[in-house]
C-alpha positions as CSV (number, residue, x, y, z in Angstrom):
1,C,9.8,224.6,-49.9
2,S,10.8,226.9,-52.8
3,S,8.3,225.3,-55.2
4,D,5.5,226.2,-52.8
5,L,6.6,229.8,-52.9
6,L,6.7,229.7,-56.7
7,I,3.2,228.3,-56.9
8,T,2.0,231.0,-54.5
9,D,3.7,233.6,-56.7
10,I,2.1,232.3,-59.8
11,R,-1.3,232.3,-58.2
12,A,-0.9,235.9,-57.2
13,V,-0.3,237.0,-60.8
14,S,-3.5,238.0,-62.6
15,P,-4.3,236.5,-66.1
16,Q,-3.9,240.1,-67.5
17,D,-0.4,240.3,-66.1
18,L,0.5,236.9,-67.5
19,E,-0.9,237.9,-70.9
20,E,1.0,241.2,-70.8
21,K,4.3,239.4,-70.0
22,E,3.7,237.0,-72.8
23,R,3.2,239.9,-75.3
24,L,6.3,241.5,-73.9
25,H,8.4,238.4,-74.3
26,A,7.1,237.7,-77.8
27,C,8.0,241.3,-78.8
28,L,11.4,241.0,-77.1
29,D,12.1,237.7,-79.0
30,G,11.0,239.2,-82.3
31,C,13.1,242.4,-81.8
32,L,16.2,240.4,-80.8
33,N,15.7,238.2,-83.9
34,V,15.8,241.2,-86.3
35,M,18.9,242.6,-84.7
36,P,22.2,241.9,-86.4
37,A,23.7,238.8,-84.9
38,T,26.7,240.6,-83.4
39,D,24.5,243.2,-81.7
40,R,22.2,240.6,-80.4
41,E,25.1,238.6,-78.9
42,V,26.6,241.7,-77.3
43,I,23.4,242.7,-75.5
44,L,22.5,239.2,-74.4
45,E,26.0,238.5,-73.2
46,Y,26.2,241.9,-71.4
47,Y,23.2,241.1,-69.2
48,R,24.1,237.5,-68.6
49,G,24.9,236.2,-65.1
50,D,24.4,237.5,-61.5
51,K,25.8,240.7,-60.1
52,K,29.3,239.5,-59.3
53,S,29.8,237.5,-62.4
54,K,28.4,240.3,-64.6
55,I,31.2,242.6,-63.5
56,A,33.9,240.2,-64.4
57,Y,32.2,239.0,-67.5
58,R,31.7,242.6,-68.8
59,R,35.4,243.3,-68.2
60,Y,36.1,240.1,-70.3
61,L,33.6,241.2,-73.0
62,G,35.3,244.6,-73.3
63,E,38.7,243.0,-73.6
64,Q,37.5,240.6,-76.2
65,A,36.0,243.5,-78.2
66,G,39.1,245.6,-77.7
67,V,37.2,248.4,-76.1
68,S,37.1,250.0,-72.6
69,R,34.3,249.1,-70.2
70,N,32.9,252.6,-70.8
71,A,32.8,252.1,-74.6
72,L,31.1,248.8,-74.1
73,R,28.5,250.4,-71.8
74,V,27.8,253.1,-74.4
75,R,27.4,250.5,-77.1
76,V,25.0,248.4,-75.0
77,Y,23.1,251.6,-74.0
78,R,22.6,252.4,-77.7
79,L,21.6,248.8,-78.5
80,R,19.2,248.9,-75.6
81,V,17.5,252.1,-76.8
82,I,17.0,250.5,-80.3
83,L,15.6,247.3,-78.7
84,E,13.3,249.3,-76.4
85,E,12.0,251.3,-79.3
86,C,11.4,248.1,-81.3
87,I,9.5,246.5,-78.4
88,S,7.4,249.6,-77.8
89,K,6.3,249.6,-81.5
90,C,5.6,245.9,-81.4
91,L,3.5,246.3,-78.3
92,Q,1.5,249.1,-80.0
93,R,0.9,246.9,-83.0
94,V,-0.2,244.0,-80.9
95,D,-2.6,246.3,-78.9
96,Q,-4.0,247.8,-82.0
97,G,-4.6,244.3,-83.4
98,N,-6.4,243.2,-80.3
99,R,-8.7,246.3,-80.4
100,S,-9.7,245.7,-84.0
101,A,-10.4,242.0,-83.5
């Protein structure tokens, strides 16, 4: 049963890993929330779906934005760099806060 597999997977994850993932998700949410709404929508929509649907959906996103797929990729790459920098700074602040507490 797939739920048994999920329970086994959860048990295999250490409390430290779960805590790290929670911090990462909290920083991701915070960083997404401070992004301009249009940028947030672009990056979330770009990574939506499974492999086959992503390809078709990205073509659709480019058409809707009036840009080529390559231009869309470049825009998403730049947004992702900004997002990754924000997450990294957030994680550093969280880690510093945990050390001083």
